[in-house]
N, C-alpha and C positions, 0 to 999 in steps of 0.2 A: 701407721701414719708415716708418710714420707716427709721428714722435717729436717731442714738444713740451716735454720737460723732462728735465734730467739727474737730478733728484731726484724720482722718481715719488711720488705720494701714493696714499692708499687708493683701491682700485677695486672696483667691483661690477658684475657683468653677469649677467643672467639670460636664458636662451635658452628659446624655445618656451613650455612651461607654466611660468609664473613662480609659484613657491610663496612664501608670505609671507616677506618680509624686512623686519624692523622698521625698519631704517635707510634703506630705499628706499620711501617711501610711493607706492603705485601710482597714487594720484589725481593725481600730478604728475610722472609718469615721462617725459614727453616735453616738452622745453622749447620747444615751439612756441607757448607762451602758453596762457592759459586755465586751467581747473582744475575741480574739483568732479566730480559724477557724470557718467557717460558714457552717451549715448543710442546704442543699438545697433539698426541697421536690420534688419528681417526679411530673411533671405536671398532673393535672386531667382535664378531658374533660366533657363538658356539652352541649348537652345531652350525655349520655354514648354511647359507641360503641354498634352497633346493627343493625338490619334490619328495615328500614323505607320505607313507601310508597311514601313519598315526600322528596324533597330536604331539607337539614338540615343546620342550622347556628350553628357552633360549637365554643364555647368559651373555652379558656384554662386558668388555674390559677395555682399558685404555691406559694412558699415562697415570702412574700412581699419584694420588691426591687430587686428580681431576674429577669433576662432577659430570655425570652423563645425563643428558636429557633425551627423551625418545618419544616417538609417536608410532602407532600401529594402524593409522587410518590413511597412510600415504602422504600426509602433509609434511612439510619440512619442519623439523624441530627447532625451537628457540629456547631461551632460558625460562620461558613461561610454560614450556611443555612438562610432561611428567618426569620427575626425577627418578632415575634408575636406582632401585634399592634392593633388588633381588630378581631371581629368574622370572622371565616373562612367559606365561602360558599361551601357546599358539594352538588353538584347536580347529581353526578354519583358515583358509588361504588368506594371508596377511602380508603386508609390506612393513617391515620394521625399519624406521629411519632414526638415526641417533647422531648426536654431536657430543663432544666432551669440552668442558670449559674449566680452565684453571687460571686463577689470578688475572682474569680479564681477557685471557687468550683462548680462542676457540679453535677446534679441530675442523677438518673436513667432515662431510656428511656420509655416514654409513647408510647404504641402502641395501636391504636384504629381503628378497621375496621368498616366503615360505609357502609352497603349494601343498596343501594337505589333501591328498587324494582319497584318504580313508578317514580314520580317526573317529568315525561315528557311523551310525546306521544310515546309509544313503537311501534316498527315496526316489521313486519314479516321478519325474515332473511332467513329462509330456512324451508323445510319440508323433512322428510325422512320416509321410510316405515320401521318401527322398528320391526314389526312382519308380516311375509308373510301370505297370505291367507292359510287357511287349505288345500285347493285343489290347487296344482301347476302342476299337470299332467292331461291333458284332451285328450279325444278321439276326432277324427275329427268330427265336427258338433256339439259339445257340447257348451253350453253357459257359459260365464265367471261367476264365483261365488266368490264375494269378502269376504265372511264370514270368520271371524277370522283375517282379515287384520287390522293392527293398523298403523295409520299415525300420526306422531308427528310433531308439529310445534314448531320452536324455534324462540324466539323474541330478540330484541336488548337489553333488560334488563336482558338477560341470563335466563329468565323463559321459560318454555315449557309446552305444553298441547297436549292432544290427540284431533285430529280434524277429520272431515269427508271429505276425499278427493274424487275426481271424477276420476275413472279409464277410460282409453281409449286405443285403439290400439290392442285390442284382435281380432284375426282372426283365427278361427278354421277350415277354409275351406281347409287348407293344413297342412300337418305335419311339425314340426320344432319348434325351440325355438322362442317364441314371446316376444317382449318387450312391457311391459305394462307401460304406463305413467299415473301417478297420479297427479292431479292438485288441488291446493287449494289457493285461493286468489292470483293468478298470479305466484305462485311458483310450481315447478314440482319435482317429484322424479320418478325413474324408477326401475323396477325389471323384472325378466323373468319367464315365465311359459313354459312348454313343451307340444306341441300338437302332439299326436302320432296316428299312424294307428294301431288299436287294432289287426289287422290281422298279424302284423309284430312284431318281437322281438325288444327290445329297447337296444341301446348301454349303457353300464355302464358309469355313470358320472365319469369324471376324478378325481383323487386325486392328492394332492400336497405334495411334500417333500422338505424341512421341512414344517410343517403345518403353517397355517396363525398365526400371532402373532406379538409380539413386540420383536425387536432384537437390540442389541447395535452396531452390525456391519452389513455390506452388506451381502446379502444372494444369493446363487445360487439355484433357484427353479426348481425342476424336476417335470414333469407331467406324469401321467400314467393312463391307463384304463385296466380293466380286460377282456375287450372284444377283443379277438384275431383278428388281422387284421384291427382294427379301427385306424383312424388317429385323432390327436388332433389339434384343431384350438383354438387360444387364443388371448386376447387383454390385454393391460396394461394401457389403457386410460379410463377405466370405462365403455366402451360401451359393449353391448352384442355381443359375437362372432357369426359369421356365417360361412358358408362353404367357404367364401371368405377371412376370417381373416388369420392371420399369422399361418403358419404350424409349430407345435412344432417339433423341430429336435434336441434339446439339451438344457441343463440347461439355465434358464433365469436369467441373473444377475440383482439383485434388490439392488440398492444402496441408494435409497430414498423411502419414504413412497409411496407404490403403491398397487393398487387393481388388482390382476390377475383374469381374467375371462376366462373360457375354456369350450369347448364342445368336445365330441368325436363322430365321424361320420363313418358310414360304409355303403357301397352300399347294398341295400336291407333290411336295418334296420332303425328303428326310431332313429333320433339323440338323444344323451343323454341329460339329464338335464344340467344346467349350474353350473359349479364350480365357486364359488366366494370366493377368499382368499385375505384378507387385510394383508399386511406386513408393519408394522410400524417400520421404521429404525431410530434409534436415530441419531440426527444431531449434530456432534461436533461443537463447536463454531468457528466462523470466525470473527476476529476483523475487524470492518469496519471503525473505527476511524483511519484516516490517518495522522492527524496533530492536534496540540493543539494551542490555541491562546496564545499570549504573555500576561504576567502579568506586574504589576507595583509595585514598592516598597510600602509597607504598605497598599495596596488596597486588600481587601479580594478577593480570587480567588476560583472559583468553576467550574468544568467541568465534565460532565457525559460521560464516555466512552461507546461505542456501539459495539455490536457484534450480529451476527445471530447465530442460533442454538437453541437446546432445552433448556428450562429453568428448574430449576434455573441455572444461570451461576455465578460462584464465581471468583472474581478478586484478583490477588496478584501481588506484585512487584517481578519480576523474577530476575532482575539484575539492577545495577546502583543505583543512588540515586535521590530522588525527591528534589526540592528546600527546603531549610531549613524552617521548620514550616509547610510543606505540609504532607498530608497523603492520602493513597489510601484506600477507604472503600471496603469491600467485595462486595458491590453492584456496584462498578465501578465508584465511585465519587472521583475525585482528588480535594482536597480543602485545604485551608490554607491561611495564611496572610504572604506574603514574607517580609523578613527583609533586604535582600541585593540583589543587582543586579547580573546578571550572567546567564549562560546557563546550564541547567541540562539535561543530556541524560540518559535514563533508558529504561528498557524493561518491559512491563506489560504482564501478563498471564491470559487468560480466560479459565476456566475449567468447564466442566459439566460431566454428566454420560457417555457421548460418547467419550470424549477426551479433548484436550486442544489446544490452539493456542496462539502464542506470537507475540508481535509487538514492535518494537523499536520506541520510541517517544522522543520528547524533549520539554522543556518549557524555553522560554527566559523571564527573569525578567528585565524589563527596569528600569533605574534610574529615579528619579524625574527631569523633566526639570526645569531649573533655568532661571529667567528673571530679568533684572535690571531696567525695566520700565514697566508700565501698557500697553503702546502702543505696545511693542514687544510681550507681553503676549497676547494682543488682536489679533494681527496678527496670532500668532501661533494657538490660540484657534479657530479662524475662519476657519482654514484649517483642523481641526480635524473632524473625523466622529462623529455622535451622539453615545451616549453610554447609560448606565443605572446607577442608583445610586450605585449599587454594584460594578461597574467597573469604578468609577469616576477617572478622571485624577488627579494625585498627582502633584502639581505644587509648586515650591518655588519662592517667590518674594522678591528680594532685593530692596525695594523701600522705600523712605523717607516719602511718603504721599499716602493716599488711594484715593485722588482726590475728596473728598467731598461726597455728598449724591448720591444715585443711579440714580438720575435724571440728574446729571451733566455729560456732554460729557467728555469722557476720564477717568471717575472715574472707580474704580474697580467694584462697584455695577452695573454701566451701562454696562460695558464690559460683565458681566455675563448675564445681562438681554438681551443683543443683541445676545446671543448664546444659545437660548432655546434648550433643548434637549442634551446639552453637560455638563454633571455633573462634578463638580470640587471639589477636596479637596485641600485647600490652606494652605501653610506654609509661614507665613509672616516672612521671614528670615532676619529681619532688626532690629537694635538697635536704629534706628532714629524715629520710630513710638512710640509716647507716649500716644496716645488715639485712640480708635475706635469711631469716632465722631457720632453724632446723624444722623440717617437715612443712614448710610454708605451702607447698603445692602437693603434699603427700600425706596420706592418711596415717602413716606410721604403722607399727605392728598391729595385727599380724600380716596384713595383706600387702602393704607397701604399694597400694594403688595410687597412681598419680593423677593429675588433672589432664585427662585425655584430650581436652579441647584447647589446651594452651599450645599455640604453634610458634610463638616468638615472644621474646621479652626484651625490652630496652631498659637497662638498669642505670639509675642515675650515678653521677660521679661522686656522690657522697657515700656510697656503699663500700665498706672495707672487708666484709666477711660474707661468704656464702656458706650457710650452715649444713650440718649433717642431714643428708637425705632431702635437701631443700627442693630438688626437682626430681626426686626418685620416682620412676614409673611414668613420667610425662612422655608418653610414647608417640606423641605427635609434635613434640618440640623439635623444630628443624632450623631455627635461627635464633641466635643469642648474641647480644652485645654486652660485654662486661667492661666497664671503664677501668682506667689505670689505678683508680683508688682501691680496687679490690686487692687484698693482701693475703687471703687464705681461702682455700676450697676444702670443705669438710668431707668427712667419710661418706661415701655413697652419694655424693651431691648430685650426680647425674646418672646414677645407676639405672638401667632400664630405659634410657632415652633412646629408643630403637631407631629413630629417624636421623639422629645426628651422624654425620659422616666425616667431618673434619673438625679437629680441635687445634686451636692456636694458643700455645702457652706464651704468656706475655713476658716482657723483658725483666720484670722484677719478681716473678712468682718464686716463693721459697718453700711453700708447703702445700702438698696435695694429699688429702686424706685417703685412707685405705678404701679400695673398691670404688673410687670416685667415678670410674668409667666402666664398671662391670655391666654385663648384659646390654651394652651398646652395640647391638648386632650389626649395624650398618657402618660403624666407625672403621674407616680404612686408613686414616693417617692422623698422627699427633705430631704437630710441628712446633718448634720452639723458636721464638724470636731471636735474631742474631745478637741482640744486646742483653740477653739473659746470661750475664757474665759469670755467675757464681754457682747456680743451682741446678739447671736442667739443660739437656741437649736432646736432639733427636737424630736418628739415622734410619733412612728408608721408612719413615713414618712411625718408628718405634721409639718410645720414651725411655731415656736414660738419665742418670745423674750427670752433672756437667763433665766429669772425667770419663764418662761412659764405662765405668767399672761396675755399675749396678743397672741391670735391665729391669725397668719398673713396670711398664705397661706395653703389652703387645696387642694392637687393636684387633677386635674380633672380626671385623669386616675384611681384613686382608685375606687374599685367596691362596696363599702359599700352602702347598701340600707338604713340602719339606722345608726345614729352616735350620740354618747353621748359625749358632750364636757367635757373635764376634769374639775374637781372641782377647780383646781388652776387658771383657767382663769377668769379674771375680765373684759376683753374687747375682742370683735371680730372685727378684723381689716377691713379696707376698701377693698372691693372686695374679701374677704377671701374665700368665697365659690362661687363666681359669675360664672354662666353658668354651674354649675354642673348638669348633666343630669342623675344621678343615685340615689342620696339620695331622699328618700320619707318621712323620718321621722327623726327629730332631737330633742335632749333634751338639753336645756340650763340650766346649774346649777344656783342655787341661788347666787353664787359668782359673776356672770356676771352683771356689772353695765352699760356697754356701748356696743351698737351694731352700728358700723359705717356704713356710706352710702354704698349702693350696696353690703353689706356683703353677702346677699343671693339673689341678683337680678338675674333673668333669671334661677333660679333653677326650671326648668319646671315640675319636678315630685314631688317636695317638697309640700306635702299637709297636713302635721301634724307637729306642733311645740309645744313642751311642755316647759313651763316656770316653773322652780322650785323655783324662787325667784322674787324679785322686781327689774328688771332692770330700772335704772333711766333715761337713754338716749337711745332711739331707733330712728335712722334716718328714716325720712318719706319714703325714697326710698330704705330701706335696704332689703325689701321683695317684691315679686311679689304682685301686687295689690295696690301699692302706700301706702297711709296712712291707709289702711283698717286694717292691723294687729296691728300697733301701737295704733290706736284708740280703737280697740276691747280690746287690752291688758290693756290699761289705764283704761277702764271701768270694765274689768273682773278680772284682776290680775292673780294670780298663777293658772295654769291649762293647759289643752291641747286645742289647737286651730286648727280647720280644715278649709281647703280652698275649696271653690266651685267656679263654673264658668269656662270658657275656655279661658279667657283672650282676646277674640276678640268680638264675638257677645254677649257673656255674660261676663261682667267684673269679674275679680277675687275679691272675698270677703272672709273675715275670720270671724269666729264666734267661741266662746268658747263652748266646748262640755259639 
């Protein structure tokens, strides 16, 4: 137990997403010194953007204490986007975009394109004849000659290569246009050659007006041949025309991308070669989103609009207004956090090079449902569909008791446990609750499983105590407001809350229990309010006592591989670094006299410890390997100690270098 006063004063702590607390000005929430606005660095990505043969695991970093939001679909991230909590797996070509936000200040946008050229078994998508054979006109009786023909194969990873295809279908026994089929690994492509009777003249191949090409609007295509008296037969379905194909008698309307193929024929002459003309017609957008889901007050909202048509498509608000706090991105994402209920009706516009399209839509923001008993809340929750953490139900409870631990029938914790898959954000809207008792949202021994569907909780100003393991194992809890009335935080109170990434220790906190933040794997920073004048302080996100002589909690989410403990420290607290899986080397200054139990236990990568002085008390289980390091240090004194062994078949042992 970290205990500094028998008479505790007012405390305030905010975890993860800190929502406005008037008594705790965020511009001075960390008493490391300084103040004013915060400059937030644009996130960086590792490995850097580029082309890779295999899938990549991408990590993002930025200003310490800032929250990173990212997308991988090419859209611009906002605070409603996915919160970065660990490495991002990229197995297909993707664009990662990210911003960092701290204390209301946003960074620039990181844009990183990862092109994955391998990473999985690529498959053959199609083949095409990209260069026709040199000889495409034959006399009757001649043999097909593929010389000069180039066949290109295209694969699922967007790569292509020249391949050797097998041609078939050539018949020179009679005159006429012949369709040649080229086959490669089960895929086919076709082209035409012309077989002629050398004793006859050949009809001139048709021409098209306008010429083949790309157009923004529909085209009317006319066909002609210079051979007098010849007629033209054509197709628009990609097949080779014959004398039985459609007779050209007037301009052909082309409103979508189409390949026109045509021949000219005349009695007593060889049929012409085949005209092949591809007309690419730009497609104006057509908005396919017909309705938008409802939202709830205070719950972040995000919805992607959809449209067909040529890309890129740019989205704008044509008329009306979005809900307060919402925005429409140029990529068509409507997002924001609603602050009030109501219905908003508006018109969106999708625009590309070929035109635009509008659609009238509306969003209904529902108020928070309010219940006067846990039983009525349980009945309501049971009737709701499953949702996601991002769309958690915001619920107000006017109750006088939370009903005991999560194992007690009728308790709030048990109600949540019985509705797996239904995520809830709770507002305990009652002045009768004075404590969050031990195990309120936790099953207790032996599993310590928490309410996995609790995403956020607003605690009333009447609460003075958060009990032992109250929120232990609530692994989706990402936002918490604790009022100034809270004066103590119990042992393991938030242990295992793996989504929490920032903790704010309030101005009057005097007691934090053992292991209160163990197993909080995303926790990157613990800050202390500048007015906490007696009990706690923070430096670079690490929690100390006020004088910074005792290092109390080193957040598990910090990415340091090496760490030098400040020279002001004289003791390293119980479980201070426990379960850290990133630090490989640590330096302990000569000022440190005491290393308490489990201080570095289960730090699985820590294999180098440098002592710069003579610590007088080192607990036998403060490091991996039991008493091995304390024993070696007692014998060897000041210096660097290296660890060997794997902890299972070969026990960990420490030796001075």
